[in-house]
PyMOL Python script that loads the backbone (N, CA, C, O; Angstrom):
from pymol import cmd

cmd.read_pdbstr("""\
ATOM      1  N   MET A   1     106.321 102.621  59.432  1.00  0.00           N
ATOM      2  CA  MET A   1     104.914 102.279  59.547  1.00  0.00           C
ATOM      3  C   MET A   1     104.695 101.233  60.631  1.00  0.00           C
ATOM      4  O   MET A   1     103.788 101.358  61.454  1.00  0.00           O
ATOM      5  N   VAL A   2     105.537 100.196  60.625  1.00  0.00           N
ATOM      6  CA  VAL A   2     105.406  99.125  61.622  1.00  0.00           C
ATOM      7  C   VAL A   2     105.672  99.680  63.020  1.00  0.00           C
ATOM      8  O   VAL A   2     105.030  99.271  63.987  1.00  0.00           O
ATOM      9  N   PHE A   3     106.626 100.616  63.123  1.00  0.00           N
ATOM     10  CA  PHE A   3     106.929 101.234  64.412  1.00  0.00           C
ATOM     11  C   PHE A   3     105.700 101.904  65.006  1.00  0.00           C
ATOM     12  O   PHE A   3     105.423 101.738  66.193  1.00  0.00           O
ATOM     13  N   TRP A   4     104.963 102.656  64.206  1.00  0.00           N
ATOM     14  CA  TRP A   4     103.785 103.368  64.708  1.00  0.00           C
ATOM     15  C   TRP A   4     102.678 102.409  65.133  1.00  0.00           C
ATOM     16  O   TRP A   4     101.965 102.672  66.101  1.00  0.00           O
ATOM     17  N   ILE A   5     102.535 101.317  64.426  1.00  0.00           N
ATOM     18  CA  ILE A   5     101.522 100.320  64.800  1.00  0.00           C
ATOM     19  C   ILE A   5     101.889  99.675  66.137  1.00  0.00           C
ATOM     20  O   ILE A   5     101.036  99.509  67.009  1.00  0.00           O
ATOM     21  N   LEU A   6     103.154  99.318  66.291  1.00  0.00           N
ATOM     22  CA  LEU A   6     103.603  98.740  67.556  1.00  0.00           C
ATOM     23  C   LEU A   6     103.477  99.749  68.704  1.00  0.00           C
ATOM     24  O   LEU A   6     103.088  99.392  69.816  1.00  0.00           O
ATOM     25  N   LEU A   7     103.807 100.995  68.422  1.00  0.00           N
ATOM     26  CA  LEU A   7     103.686 102.040  69.441  1.00  0.00           C
ATOM     27  C   LEU A   7     102.229 102.204  69.874  1.00  0.00           C
ATOM     28  O   LEU A   7     101.954 102.320  71.068  1.00  0.00           O
ATOM     29  N   LEU A   8     101.309 102.215  68.938  1.00  0.00           N
ATOM     30  CA  LEU A   8      99.886 102.332  69.268  1.00  0.00           C
ATOM     31  C   LEU A   8      99.397 101.134  70.074  1.00  0.00           C
ATOM     32  O   LEU A   8      98.580 101.291  70.981  1.00  0.00           O
ATOM     33  N   ILE A   9      99.885  99.951  69.752  1.00  0.00           N
ATOM     34  CA  ILE A   9      99.493  98.754  70.497  1.00  0.00           C
ATOM     35  C   ILE A   9     100.000  98.840  71.935  1.00  0.00           C
ATOM     36  O   ILE A   9      99.256  98.542  72.869  1.00  0.00           O
ATOM     37  N   VAL A  10     101.245  99.241  72.121  1.00  0.00           N
ATOM     38  CA  VAL A  10     101.818  99.356  73.465  1.00  0.00           C
ATOM     39  C   VAL A  10     101.081 100.416  74.272  1.00  0.00           C
ATOM     40  O   VAL A  10     100.742 100.185  75.433  1.00  0.00           O
ATOM     41  N   VAL A  11     100.830 101.577  73.669  1.00  0.00           N
ATOM     42  CA  VAL A  11     100.104 102.643  74.366  1.00  0.00           C
ATOM     43  C   VAL A  11      98.687 102.180  74.711  1.00  0.00           C
ATOM     44  O   VAL A  11      98.187 102.476  75.797  1.00  0.00           O
ATOM     45  N   GLY A  12      98.046 101.465  73.809  1.00  0.00           N
ATOM     46  CA  GLY A  12      96.701 100.943  74.072  1.00  0.00           C
ATOM     47  C   GLY A  12      96.689  99.958  75.226  1.00  0.00           C
ATOM     48  O   GLY A  12      95.778  99.987  76.053  1.00  0.00           O
ATOM     49  N   LEU A  13      97.684  99.089  75.295  1.00  0.00           N
ATOM     50  CA  LEU A  13      97.771  98.134  76.395  1.00  0.00           C
ATOM     51  C   LEU A  13      97.998  98.832  77.731  1.00  0.00           C
ATOM     52  O   LEU A  13      97.404  98.456  78.742  1.00  0.00           O
ATOM     53  N   ILE A  14      98.851  99.839  77.734  1.00  0.00           N
ATOM     54  CA  ILE A  14      99.111 100.592  78.961  1.00  0.00           C
ATOM     55  C   ILE A  14      97.851 101.322  79.416  1.00  0.00           C
ATOM     56  O   ILE A  14      97.513 101.300  80.599  1.00  0.00           O
ATOM     57  N   LEU A  15      97.160 101.965  78.487  1.00  0.00           N
ATOM     58  CA  LEU A  15      95.926 102.669  78.852  1.00  0.00           C
ATOM     59  C   LEU A  15      94.848 101.726  79.356  1.00  0.00           C
ATOM     60  O   LEU A  15      94.134 102.050  80.305  1.00  0.00           O
ATOM     61  N   SER A  16      94.725 100.576  78.736  1.00  0.00           N
ATOM     62  CA  SER A  16      93.706  99.626  79.201  1.00  0.00           C
ATOM     63  C   SER A  16      94.047  99.095  80.588  1.00  0.00           C
ATOM     64  O   SER A  16      93.139  98.855  81.384  1.00  0.00           O
ATOM     65  N   ALA A  17      95.320  98.904  80.900  1.00  0.00           N
ATOM     66  CA  ALA A  17      95.717  98.456  82.236  1.00  0.00           C
ATOM     67  C   ALA A  17      95.433  99.531  83.281  1.00  0.00           C
ATOM     68  O   ALA A  17      94.965  99.224  84.377  1.00  0.00           O
ATOM     69  N   VAL A  18      95.714 100.791  82.947  1.00  0.00           N
ATOM     70  CA  VAL A  18      95.454 101.890  83.882  1.00  0.00           C
ATOM     71  C   VAL A  18      93.956 102.053  84.120  1.00  0.00           C
ATOM     72  O   VAL A  18      93.521 102.197  85.262  1.00  0.00           O
ATOM     73  N   ILE A  19      93.181 102.030  83.067  1.00  0.00           N
ATOM     74  CA  ILE A  19      91.723 102.186  83.203  1.00  0.00           C
ATOM     75  C   ILE A  19      91.135 101.007  83.966  1.00  0.00           C
ATOM     76  O   ILE A  19      90.273 101.201  84.823  1.00  0.00           O
ATOM     77  N   GLY A  20      91.577  99.801  83.676  1.00  0.00           N
ATOM     78  CA  GLY A  20      91.077  98.623  84.391  1.00  0.00           C
ATOM     79  C   GLY A  20      91.439  98.667  85.865  1.00  0.00           C
ATOM     80  O   GLY A  20      90.613  98.331  86.715  1.00  0.00           O
ATOM     81  N   GLY A  21      92.660  99.074  86.179  1.00  0.00           N
ATOM     82  CA  GLY A  21      93.094  99.184  87.570  1.00  0.00           C
ATOM     83  C   GLY A  21      92.312 100.228  88.336  1.00  0.00           C
ATOM     84  O   GLY A  21      91.947 100.003  89.490  1.00  0.00           O
ATOM     85  N   SER A  22      92.047 101.373  87.712  1.00  0.00           N
ATOM     86  CA  SER A  22      91.284 102.414  88.394  1.00  0.00           C
ATOM     87  C   SER A  22      89.825 101.997  88.569  1.00  0.00           C
ATOM     88  O   SER A  22      89.187 102.380  89.550  1.00  0.00           O
ATOM     89  N   ARG A  23      89.299 101.229  87.642  1.00  0.00           N
ATOM     90  CA  ARG A  23      87.927 100.727  87.761  1.00  0.00           C
ATOM     91  C   ARG A  23      87.809  99.763  88.944  1.00  0.00           C
ATOM     92  O   ARG A  23      86.838  99.822  89.699  1.00  0.00           O
ATOM     93  N   ILE A  24      88.792  98.879  89.105  1.00  0.00           N
ATOM     94  CA  ILE A  24      88.793  97.937  90.227  1.00  0.00           C
ATOM     95  C   ILE A  24      88.952  98.687  91.551  1.00  0.00           C
ATOM     96  O   ILE A  24      88.255  98.384  92.519  1.00  0.00           O
ATOM     97  N   ALA A  25      89.862  99.661  91.598  1.00  0.00           N
ATOM     98  CA  ALA A  25      90.078 100.431  92.821  1.00  0.00           C
ATOM     99  C   ALA A  25      88.820 101.205  93.203  1.00  0.00           C
ATOM    100  O   ALA A  25      88.479 101.293  94.382  1.00  0.00           O
ATOM    101  N   SER A  26      88.136 101.761  92.221  1.00  0.00           N
ATOM    102  CA  SER A  26      86.902 102.492  92.486  1.00  0.00           C
ATOM    103  C   SER A  26      85.834 101.565  93.060  1.00  0.00           C
ATOM    104  O   SER A  26      85.124 101.933  93.996  1.00  0.00           O
ATOM    105  N   ASN A  27      85.724 100.373  92.504  1.00  0.00           N
ATOM    106  CA  ASN A  27      84.757  99.402  93.001  1.00  0.00           C
ATOM    107  C   ASN A  27      85.095  98.989  94.439  1.00  0.00           C
ATOM    108  O   ASN A  27      84.195  98.845  95.266  1.00  0.00           O
ATOM    109  N   ASN A  28      86.374  98.799  94.739  1.00  0.00           N
ATOM    110  CA  ASN A  28      86.786  98.410  96.088  1.00  0.00           C
ATOM    111  C   ASN A  28      86.472  99.505  97.101  1.00  0.00           C
ATOM    112  O   ASN A  28      86.069  99.207  98.225  1.00  0.00           O
ATOM    113  N   ARG A  29      86.652 100.772  96.719  1.00  0.00           N
ATOM    114  CA  ARG A  29      86.358 101.878  97.637  1.00  0.00           C
ATOM    115  C   ARG A  29      84.878 101.977  97.958  1.00  0.00           C
ATOM    116  O   ARG A  29      84.516 102.479  99.022  1.00  0.00           O
ATOM    117  N   LYS A  30      84.013 101.512  97.066  1.00  0.00           N
ATOM    118  CA  LYS A  30      82.569 101.579  97.278  1.00  0.00           C
ATOM    119  C   LYS A  30      82.057 100.493  98.222  1.00  0.00           C
ATOM    120  O   LYS A  30      80.955 100.609  98.758  1.00  0.00           O
ATOM    121  N   GLN A  31      82.848  99.438  98.429  1.00  0.00           N
ATOM    122  CA  GLN A  31      82.419  98.328  99.265  1.00  0.00           C
ATOM    123  C   GLN A  31      82.435  98.737 100.735  1.00  0.00           C
ATOM    124  O   GLN A  31      83.302  99.501 101.158  1.00  0.00           O
ATOM    125  N   PRO A  32      81.474  98.227 101.519  1.00  0.00           N
ATOM    126  CA  PRO A  32      81.461  98.567 102.948  1.00  0.00           C
ATOM    127  C   PRO A  32      82.616  97.887 103.677  1.00  0.00           C
ATOM    128  O   PRO A  32      83.053  96.802 103.291  1.00  0.00           O
ATOM    129  N   LYS A  33      83.107  98.534 104.735  1.00  0.00           N
ATOM    130  CA  LYS A  33      84.150  97.945 105.555  1.00  0.00           C
ATOM    131  C   LYS A  33      83.504  96.964 106.518  1.00  0.00           C
ATOM    132  O   LYS A  33      82.462  97.249 107.108  1.00  0.00           O
ATOM    133  N   ILE A  34      84.123  95.824 106.670  1.00  0.00           N
ATOM    134  CA  ILE A  34      83.623  94.792 107.569  1.00  0.00           C
ATOM    135  C   ILE A  34      84.596  94.687 108.740  1.00  0.00           C
ATOM    136  O   ILE A  34      85.787  94.438 108.551  1.00  0.00           O
ATOM    137  N   GLU A  35      84.079  94.878 109.946  1.00  0.00           N
ATOM    138  CA  GLU A  35      84.912  94.761 111.137  1.00  0.00           C
ATOM    139  C   GLU A  35      84.547  93.485 111.872  1.00  0.00           C
ATOM    140  O   GLU A  35      83.386  93.260 112.213  1.00  0.00           O
ATOM    141  N   ARG A  36      85.567  92.638 112.115  1.00  0.00           N
ATOM    142  CA  ARG A  36      85.350  91.382 112.817  1.00  0.00           C
ATOM    143  C   ARG A  36      86.478  91.188 113.825  1.00  0.00           C
ATOM    144  O   ARG A  36      87.576  91.720 113.663  1.00  0.00           O
ATOM    145  N   ILE A  37      86.185  90.420 114.863  1.00  0.00           N
ATOM    146  CA  ILE A  37      87.199  90.085 115.850  1.00  0.00           C
ATOM    147  C   ILE A  37      87.974  88.891 115.325  1.00  0.00           C
ATOM    148  O   ILE A  37      87.390  87.890 114.908  1.00  0.00           O
ATOM    149  N   GLY A  38      89.297  89.005 115.350  1.00  0.00           N
ATOM    150  CA  GLY A  38      90.130  87.926 114.846  1.00  0.00           C
ATOM    151  C   GLY A  38      91.448  87.876 115.583  1.00  0.00           C
ATOM    152  O   GLY A  38      91.759  88.742 116.401  1.00  0.00           O
ATOM    153  N   GLU A  39      92.215  86.850 115.279  1.00  0.00           N
ATOM    154  CA  GLU A  39      93.511  86.646 115.907  1.00  0.00           C
ATOM    155  C   GLU A  39      94.533  86.373 114.813  1.00  0.00           C
ATOM    156  O   GLU A  39      94.270  85.610 113.884  1.00  0.00           O
ATOM    157  N   VAL A  40      95.705  87.003 114.929  1.00  0.00           N
ATOM    158  CA  VAL A  40      96.783  86.751 113.973  1.00  0.00           C
ATOM    159  C   VAL A  40      97.379  85.382 114.294  1.00  0.00           C
ATOM    160  O   VAL A  40      97.882  85.168 115.397  1.00  0.00           O
ATOM    161  N   VAL A  41      97.324  84.454 113.335  1.00  0.00           N
ATOM    162  CA  VAL A  41      97.813  83.099 113.569  1.00  0.00           C
ATOM    163  C   VAL A  41      99.085  82.787 112.788  1.00  0.00           C
ATOM    164  O   VAL A  41      99.758  81.800 113.084  1.00  0.00           O
ATOM    165  N   ASP A  42      99.430  83.613 111.791  1.00  0.00           N
ATOM    166  CA  ASP A  42     100.631  83.340 111.007  1.00  0.00           C
ATOM    167  C   ASP A  42     101.103  84.618 110.330  1.00  0.00           C
ATOM    168  O   ASP A  42     100.308  85.494 109.993  1.00  0.00           O
ATOM    169  N   LYS A  43     102.417  84.704 110.139  1.00  0.00           N
ATOM    170  CA  LYS A  43     103.035  85.813 109.413  1.00  0.00           C
ATOM    171  C   LYS A  43     104.032  85.207 108.435  1.00  0.00           C
ATOM    172  O   LYS A  43     104.689  84.213 108.743  1.00  0.00           O
ATOM    173  N   ARG A  44     104.142  85.814 107.251  1.00  0.00           N
ATOM    174  CA  ARG A  44     105.145  85.337 106.299  1.00  0.00           C
ATOM    175  C   ARG A  44     105.617  86.487 105.430  1.00  0.00           C
ATOM    176  O   ARG A  44     104.932  87.499 105.280  1.00  0.00           O
ATOM    177  N   VAL A  45     106.805  86.310 104.858  1.00  0.00           N
ATOM    178  CA  VAL A  45     107.406  87.290 103.953  1.00  0.00           C
ATOM    179  C   VAL A  45     107.657  86.593 102.630  1.00  0.00           C
ATOM    180  O   VAL A  45     108.174  85.476 102.600  1.00  0.00           O
ATOM    181  N   ASP A  46     107.294  87.243 101.542  1.00  0.00           N
ATOM    182  CA  ASP A  46     107.516  86.698 100.207  1.00  0.00           C
ATOM    183  C   ASP A  46     108.479  87.623  99.470  1.00  0.00           C
ATOM    184  O   ASP A  46     108.220  88.819  99.334  1.00  0.00           O
ATOM    185  N   TRP A  47     109.576  87.072  99.003  1.00  0.00           N
ATOM    186  CA  TRP A  47     110.516  87.856  98.207  1.00  0.00           C
ATOM    187  C   TRP A  47     111.117  86.991  97.134  1.00  0.00           C
ATOM    188  O   TRP A  47     111.203  85.770  97.262  1.00  0.00           O
ATOM    189  N   THR A  48     111.531  87.647  96.074  1.00  0.00           N
ATOM    190  CA  THR A  48     112.163  86.963  94.954  1.00  0.00           C
ATOM    191  C   THR A  48     113.668  87.001  95.156  1.00  0.00           C
ATOM    192  O   THR A  48     114.235  88.049  95.463  1.00  0.00           O
ATOM    193  N   GLU A  49     114.306  85.863  94.983  1.00  0.00           N
ATOM    194  CA  GLU A  49     115.748  85.800  95.167  1.00  0.00           C
ATOM    195  C   GLU A  49     116.433  86.748  94.191  1.00  0.00           C
ATOM    196  O   GLU A  49     116.108  86.773  93.004  1.00  0.00           O
ATOM    197  N   GLY A  50     117.371  87.517  94.692  1.00  0.00           N
ATOM    198  CA  GLY A  50     118.083  88.471  93.866  1.00  0.00           C
ATOM    199  C   GLY A  50     117.388  89.812  93.768  1.00  0.00           C
ATOM    200  O   GLY A  50     117.871  90.717  93.087  1.00  0.00           O
ATOM    201  N   SER A  51     116.249  89.949  94.448  1.00  0.00           N
ATOM    202  CA  SER A  51     115.519  91.213  94.433  1.00  0.00           C
ATOM    203  C   SER A  51     115.411  91.738  95.861  1.00  0.00           C
ATOM    204  O   SER A  51     115.390  90.959  96.814  1.00  0.00           O
ATOM    205  N   SER A  52     115.343  93.045  96.004  1.00  0.00           N
ATOM    206  CA  SER A  52     115.244  93.620  97.341  1.00  0.00           C
ATOM    207  C   SER A  52     113.789  93.879  97.751  1.00  0.00           C
ATOM    208  O   SER A  52     113.542  94.293  98.884  1.00  0.00           O
ATOM    209  N   SER A  53     112.836  93.648  96.868  1.00  0.00           N
ATOM    210  CA  SER A  53     111.439  93.911  97.209  1.00  0.00           C
ATOM    211  C   SER A  53     110.854  92.739  97.992  1.00  0.00           C
ATOM    212  O   SER A  53     111.049  91.577  97.638  1.00  0.00           O
ATOM    213  N   LYS A  54     110.134  93.068  99.060  1.00  0.00           N
ATOM    214  CA  LYS A  54     109.514  92.062  99.916  1.00  0.00           C
ATOM    215  C   LYS A  54     108.037  92.399 100.065  1.00  0.00           C
ATOM    216  O   LYS A  54     107.655  93.569 100.077  1.00  0.00           O
ATOM    217  N   THR A  55     107.210  91.361 100.178  1.00  0.00           N
ATOM    218  CA  THR A  55     105.788  91.529 100.453  1.00  0.00           C
ATOM    219  C   THR A  55     105.488  90.800 101.759  1.00  0.00           C
ATOM    220  O   THR A  55     105.855  89.637 101.927  1.00  0.00           O
ATOM    221  N   PHE A  56     104.820  91.488 102.680  1.00  0.00           N
ATOM    222  CA  PHE A  56     104.537  90.949 103.998  1.00  0.00           C
ATOM    223  C   PHE A  56     103.072  90.535 104.076  1.00  0.00           C
ATOM    224  O   PHE A  56     102.189  91.264 103.625  1.00  0.00           O
ATOM    225  N   TYR A  57     102.818  89.358 104.654  1.00  0.00           N
ATOM    226  CA  TYR A  57     101.463  88.819 104.756  1.00  0.00           C
ATOM    227  C   TYR A  57     101.142  88.432 106.194  1.00  0.00           C
ATOM    228  O   TYR A  57     102.012  87.964 106.929  1.00  0.00           O
ATOM    229  N   LEU A  58      99.882  88.631 106.590  1.00  0.00           N
ATOM    230  CA  LEU A  58      99.356  88.167 107.866  1.00  0.00           C
ATOM    231  C   LEU A  58      98.189  87.238 107.589  1.00  0.00           C
ATOM    232  O   LEU A  58      97.401  87.478 106.674  1.00  0.00           O
ATOM    233  N   THR A  59      98.077  86.175 108.377  1.00  0.00           N
ATOM    234  CA  THR A  59      96.917  85.299 108.311  1.00  0.00           C
ATOM    235  C   THR A  59      96.145  85.469 109.609  1.00  0.00           C
ATOM    236  O   THR A  59      96.700  85.293 110.694  1.00  0.00           O
ATOM    237  N   CYS A  60      94.875  85.808 109.500  1.00  0.00           N
ATOM    238  CA  CYS A  60      94.015  86.000 110.668  1.00  0.00           C
ATOM    239  C   CYS A  60      92.952  84.913 110.694  1.00  0.00           C
ATOM    240  O   CYS A  60      92.442  84.493 109.655  1.00  0.00           O
ATOM    241  N   GLU A  61      92.631  84.470 111.894  1.00  0.00           N
ATOM    242  CA  GLU A  61      91.550  83.509 112.079  1.00  0.00           C
ATOM    243  C   GLU A  61      90.434  84.206 112.840  1.00  0.00           C
ATOM    244  O   GLU A  61      90.673  84.840 113.868  1.00  0.00           O
ATOM    245  N   PHE A  62      89.210  84.084 112.329  1.00  0.00           N
ATOM    246  CA  PHE A  62      88.072  84.786 112.906  1.00  0.00           C
ATOM    247  C   PHE A  62      87.237  83.851 113.768  1.00  0.00           C
ATOM    248  O   PHE A  62      87.522  82.658 113.867  1.00  0.00           O
ATOM    249  N   GLU A  63      86.198  84.411 114.392  1.00  0.00           N
ATOM    250  CA  GLU A  63      85.377  83.671 115.351  1.00  0.00           C
ATOM    251  C   GLU A  63      84.757  82.400 114.756  1.00  0.00           C
ATOM    252  O   GLU A  63      84.566  81.418 115.472  1.00  0.00           O
ATOM    253  N   ASN A  64      84.448  82.409 113.477  1.00  0.00           N
ATOM    254  CA  ASN A  64      83.820  81.242 112.840  1.00  0.00           C
ATOM    255  C   ASN A  64      84.856  80.282 112.238  1.00  0.00           C
ATOM    256  O   ASN A  64      84.520  79.470 111.377  1.00  0.00           O
ATOM    257  N   ASN A  65      86.111  80.375 112.688  1.00  0.00           N
ATOM    258  CA  ASN A  65      87.241  79.545 112.242  1.00  0.00           C
ATOM    259  C   ASN A  65      87.620  79.777 110.782  1.00  0.00           C
ATOM    260  O   ASN A  65      88.361  78.979 110.207  1.00  0.00           O
ATOM    261  N   GLU A  66      87.133  80.837 110.182  1.00  0.00           N
ATOM    262  CA  GLU A  66      87.533  81.211 108.823  1.00  0.00           C
ATOM    263  C   GLU A  66      88.888  81.904 108.896  1.00  0.00           C
ATOM    264  O   GLU A  66      89.137  82.705 109.797  1.00  0.00           O
ATOM    265  N   ARG A  67      89.756  81.592 107.946  1.00  0.00           N
ATOM    266  CA  ARG A  67      91.064  82.236 107.884  1.00  0.00           C
ATOM    267  C   ARG A  67      91.162  83.086 106.627  1.00  0.00           C
ATOM    268  O   ARG A  67      90.626  82.741 105.574  1.00  0.00           O
ATOM    269  N   LYS A  68      91.864  84.212 106.767  1.00  0.00           N
ATOM    270  CA  LYS A  68      92.047  85.110 105.627  1.00  0.00           C
ATOM    271  C   LYS A  68      93.462  85.664 105.687  1.00  0.00           C
ATOM    272  O   LYS A  68      93.933  86.105 106.735  1.00  0.00           O
ATOM    273  N   GLU A  69      94.132  85.632 104.532  1.00  0.00           N
ATOM    274  CA  GLU A  69      95.482  86.180 104.437  1.00  0.00           C
ATOM    275  C   GLU A  69      95.417  87.516 103.710  1.00  0.00           C
ATOM    276  O   GLU A  69      94.718  87.659 102.707  1.00  0.00           O
ATOM    277  N   THR A  70      96.149  88.481 104.225  1.00  0.00           N
ATOM    278  CA  THR A  70      96.158  89.801 103.602  1.00  0.00           C
ATOM    279  C   THR A  70      97.571  90.369 103.634  1.00  0.00           C
ATOM    280  O   THR A  70      98.347  90.069 104.542  1.00  0.00           O
ATOM    281  N   SER A  71      97.900  91.184 102.648  1.00  0.00           N
ATOM    282  CA  SER A  71      99.218  91.812 102.631  1.00  0.00           C
ATOM    283  C   SER A  71      99.173  93.087 103.469  1.00  0.00           C
ATOM    284  O   SER A  71      98.170  93.800 103.491  1.00  0.00           O
ATOM    285  N   VAL A  72     100.272  93.355 104.150  1.00  0.00           N
ATOM    286  CA  VAL A  72     100.373  94.532 105.020  1.00  0.00           C
ATOM    287  C   VAL A  72     101.703  95.222 104.770  1.00  0.00           C
ATOM    288  O   VAL A  72     102.599  94.658 104.141  1.00  0.00           O
ATOM    289  N   SER A  73     101.823  96.434 105.262  1.00  0.00           N
ATOM    290  CA  SER A  73     103.075  97.173 105.124  1.00  0.00           C
ATOM    291  C   SER A  73     104.101  96.646 106.121  1.00  0.00           C
ATOM    292  O   SER A  73     103.763  95.931 107.064  1.00  0.00           O
ATOM    293  N   ASN A  74     105.340  97.007 105.897  1.00  0.00           N
ATOM    294  CA  ASN A  74     106.444  96.544 106.745  1.00  0.00           C
ATOM    295  C   ASN A  74     106.248  96.959 108.192  1.00  0.00           C
ATOM    296  O   ASN A  74     106.475  96.148 109.090  1.00  0.00           O
ATOM    297  N   ASP A  75     105.836  98.188 108.448  1.00  0.00           N
ATOM    298  CA  ASP A  75     105.693  98.653 109.827  1.00  0.00           C
ATOM    299  C   ASP A  75     104.558  97.939 110.559  1.00  0.00           C
ATOM    300  O   ASP A  75     104.696  97.641 111.745  1.00  0.00           O
ATOM    301  N   LYS A  76     103.449  97.660 109.892  1.00  0.00           N
ATOM    302  CA  LYS A  76     102.346  96.922 110.513  1.00  0.00           C
ATOM    303  C   LYS A  76     102.745  95.469 110.755  1.00  0.00           C
ATOM    304  O   LYS A  76     102.360  94.876 111.762  1.00  0.00           O
ATOM    305  N   TYR A  77     103.510  94.901 109.838  1.00  0.00           N
ATOM    306  CA  TYR A  77     103.975  93.526 109.988  1.00  0.00           C
ATOM    307  C   TYR A  77     104.823  93.392 111.245  1.00  0.00           C
ATOM    308  O   TYR A  77     104.669  92.431 111.999  1.00  0.00           O
ATOM    309  N   GLY A  78     105.704  94.335 111.472  1.00  0.00           N
ATOM    310  CA  GLY A  78     106.565  94.302 112.653  1.00  0.00           C
ATOM    311  C   GLY A  78     105.802  94.553 113.944  1.00  0.00           C
ATOM    312  O   GLY A  78     106.193  94.067 115.005  1.00  0.00           O
ATOM    313  N   LEU A  79     104.710  95.313 113.855  1.00  0.00           N
ATOM    314  CA  LEU A  79     103.919  95.636 115.045  1.00  0.00           C
ATOM    315  C   LEU A  79     103.123  94.449 115.543  1.00  0.00           C
ATOM    316  O   LEU A  79     102.984  94.264 116.752  1.00  0.00           O
ATOM    317  N   LEU A  80     102.595  93.639 114.633  1.00  0.00           N
ATOM    318  CA  LEU A  80     101.695  92.559 115.033  1.00  0.00           C
ATOM    319  C   LEU A  80     102.429  91.269 115.309  1.00  0.00           C
ATOM    320  O   LEU A  80     101.806  90.267 115.656  1.00  0.00           O
TER     321      LEU A  80
END
""", "prot")
cmd.dss("prot")
cmd.show_as("cartoon", "prot")
cmd.util.cbc("prot")
cmd.orient("prot")
């Protein structure tokens, strides 16, 4: 009996994470794209010691001196 309750809780948590993630992705796709002139001012790589996964980040500075950091793929990171 306890097994089935725990199983339902785990399945419920997984479903809520999937539904929440798809809701956020859908909202992001509806947003307009903003194109601005900017300059890449910094690059960094974030990785966890003992893990082979890496996340690549670029920091761009725009005309109004605003800076924004965004994650990019490995090939784009190497290009810029």
